N, C-alpha and C positions, 0 to 999 in steps of 0.2 A: 357138487355143492349147489348148483343151479339156483333154485328159488330163493333160498336163504341168502346165498352169496350175492345175488342180484339186489335183494332188499338192503343188504349191508352197504353195497356200493351206491345205492340210490339215496341213502340218507347221510347226513353229516356225521362224521366221526365224533364219538363222545369225547369231550375234553377231559382227560384224566389229570390235568395239571391245574392246580396242585392236588386236588382230591376228587374222589367220586362224591356225588350228591344223591339224595333220595330220588330226584328226577331221573338220574342216569339208570338207576336200578329199575324204575318203572318203565323206562323206555326200552331197556333190554328185555324185560319180561314181555312187552308187547311185540318187540321185534322177532323174538323167537317163539312166540305163541304157536303151538302145534308143530314145531320143528322136531325132527328126530334127534335123539340125544347125541348120537355120533356126529351128525351133521352140525349140530350146534357147537359141540366141542371143537370140531375141526375149524369152523369159521372163527371161533373165539381165539384159538391158539395160533392159527396161521395168519390171521389178520391182526393179531395182537390188540383186539378190542378192549381187553382188560389190563393191558400193560404187562408188567412183569408178574408172572403167576407161579404159585407153588401149590402142590397138592398136599393136604394134611391127611395122613392115613394112619389108622390104628393097626393095620394089618390084622383086622378082626374077621368076624364071621362072613361078611359080604364084601370085604375090601378088594377082592380079586377082580370084580367086575369093573369098577371105576378105574383101577390101575391098568387093566387090560385095554379099556377104551382109550386112555391117555397114551399108553405105550404104542398103540397103533398109529397115533398121530405124531407124537414127538416123545421118544423115550428119554430125552435129556431134560424134560421138565423136572425141576426139583421136587422130591418127595420128602416131606417132613414127618419123621416118626418120633414120638415122645418116648424116649427110653427112660422110664421113670425109676427103674431099679426094682420094680414090683411086678413085672410081667410074668405070666406063665412061661415056662421054658418052651412050651409048644408054640407060643406066639413068636418068640425070637427065632426059632427054627423056621417057622412059616414065613416070616419076614425075609429071611435069607433065601429061602426056596423060591418065593414069588418074585423077588427082585431079580434073581438070576434067570428064572424062566421067562420073564417078560422083557429082559434086557434093559431094565431101568438103570441109567448110568449116573444119577445124581441123588442117591439115597442119603439123607442127612439125619443122623441120630442125635436128637436133642436131649441133653442130660441136665439135671438140676445143678445149680451152683453148689459146689462142695462146702463153701463157707456158710451158705444159707442152710444147708442140710445139717451141718454141725451145730448151728445156733438154734435151729427151730425143730429139728427132728433127729436129735442125736441117737435116740433109741431105735429109730426106724418104725415106731409104733403109732405115729400121729394119726394114721388112718383109722385106728381103733377108737379114738375119742374125738377126733376133729377131722372128718373126711374132707370138708371144704378146705381147711388149712393145708392138708396133705396135697390135695389137687392143685392148690395155688402154688405151692413150692415146686412140685414135680411136673406140672403140666402148664398151668396158665402163664406163669412168668417165663419159662423157657420158650414157649411158643410165641409169646408177645415179642420177645427179643429177636427171635428168628424171623418173624413176619415183618419186622421193621423195614426190611429191604425189599418188600414186595408190594405191588399195587392191589393184588387180589389173591384170595385163597379159594381152592376148590375142595369141597367136603363130600363125604359119602352119605350124608343124612337122607333118610327116606321117610315119607309121611306115615307109612304103616308101622314104623318102629315104636312110636309112642304117641299119646295124645298131644304132647307138647310140640310135636313136629308135624302134626296133621295139616296145618294151614300154611306151612312155609312155602314161599315162592321159589322159583329157580334162582333169582337174583335178589340180593338184599345188601344193605349196607352194614358192615361189621360195626356194631355199637360198643365193642370192647375198648375202643380208644377214640381219640379225636382225629385220627388220620384220614378218615373217609375211605377206608379200604373196602373193596367190593368182596362179597362172599357169594360163591356160586355153588348151587346144589343141583348138579346135573341129574341125579337119580331120584329126586324128590317124589316123582310120580310113578316110579317103578314099583311093582307089586312083588311079593315073595315068589310068585310064579315066574315073573319076568327075570328075576335074579337067577333062579334055578335053571331056567331055560338057557340063559346066556352062558352060564358056567358049563352046562352040559354040551352045548353046541360048540364051545371053544375049548373043551377039555381042560378047564381051569381047576387046579387043585383046591380042595376045600380045607378050611382050617380044621385041624384034627380034633378040636374040642367040640365042634358043632354036633357031631354024632353022639357025643356024650351028654347032650342036654344043655349046651350053652349057646343060645342063639345070638347073644350079645356079649362080647368078650372085652374086658378091660383089665385092670390090674388084678392079680390073683386074690389078694385079701378081700377085695370089695366086689367080687364077681361070683354069683351062685347059679346053680342050675335053675331052669325055669320049668314049671309044671305045664302040662298041656292046657292050652286055652288062655294062658296068662300073657300079658303084654310082653313083647320080646325083650324089653329093657327092664322088666320087673326084677331080674336077678342082679341088677346093678345097685350097689349100696343098700342092700336089703336091710330093712329095719330102720332106715334113716329117711327123713323127709328130703330126699335129694334125688333128682332124676338126670342131672347133667354135671359134668366135671367142672364146667365153667369156661372152657376154651371158646365157646361159641358166643354167648351173651351173658357174661358174668353178672349175677344179680338180677337177671331178667329172664323170665320163662320163655323158651323158644317159641311158644305159641303166641306171644304178645307181639304183634307186628306193628311197625311204625305207622302213623296215620297216612292214609293215601295208598297203602299197599293193597293190591288186588291179587290174591294168590293164583296167578295164571301159570299153568304148566305148559 
């Protein structure tokens, strides 16, 4: 850990009680500027700089890399998967394969509230006329409830995935509620070539739908194949003015950073 670990010990610990603040995210971005991703994650998790942490994973096209990095440090870190009831069968099989292969011991499948589904999506077709409402019921609310017990979440977002993610920093404050939760984007500066090289080097299994033309994989009704040269996420909610499910910054474009943020990788 050497250099980064020395820097961590040389500065005051960030006070996570009661909440993280914008200044904490800025300080973390500066602290880990230029640090290797593996080293950054190891210091964060072993030193508990972010408090109680959970990984939010879709077990999608590139999920294996982040989960592999985490598993090498601490396979007991909780992994939150939104089991919406609308996933491809291939995604569910891939989830089980990857969790077993990496030895993840705390995989938590988050499901929508049955009463809410009965009241607001009895037909199961809300995705076809109100995708935002469908995501709210099946993703946003279950995740918000699950994250209530954590100080920080780790995501697999990357700058190359879409223009709305191009300027994200490694550390930011989750604006989806008033709790001051930290959001960590370890792979934000990784390129498609970095992802492919890591998967090849460590013999990580690919999501079976990737080779069929799905570079970004969500729920099956709202995920389409992507043509060559298109944005990797252009197949999500095709035909709708929608680029995110809402679990990151509901009502705010991922590219709109809070004042004072400097996107340091």
